[in-house]
Steps between C-alpha positions, in 0.01 A plus 500: 500500500580729207749245371237224515259710295767561236588131480132407473441757225806381310391136520152587372657689212728209411219247518266712292758550224592132483138384496368757252643348179335164566167680540551681172581174324192333649273792408629498143443124476136545606456782248635289214272212594206741493606617152495140378152440650373820337643391165320167523170668593524752215601237246836665429674182618428157362498209748841384370652846541357532850639159597850597383484832685376330817786249478745787466349669806524173696871479415554854629304406815715190551816707460365751755436224750841345437672837550312562825552148635811598694327800653676768295459603139835630377539782253604259228195280562277808498647616167447154350137493614442854374649402162267198482204721589596752231515220244165361614344847478625543143364156412158594639491815288612314186246223540213736588563709187589236241157506335408149609157509660294252690140623479 
């Protein structure tokens, strides 16, 4: 009985650590999409800039789905996605603060 509880606890721990990074990636994706919407509403992003940023986010989303298609996102795939998200985040900042406004 004690052994069963230990095995169950260990499996929960393993599952939670393998599933957590995908949740973080997804949460960050949603946050970046919200930043783009906010930039459009405030006029900080022109329609062209917003379209480019949305296309970049869609590429990251497609890469996420491709990485998860086999049921496991490897460390290398996770690093690649994180790198793409970092680049997208920098692009959002640059485009929101480049002094082009859409009143």
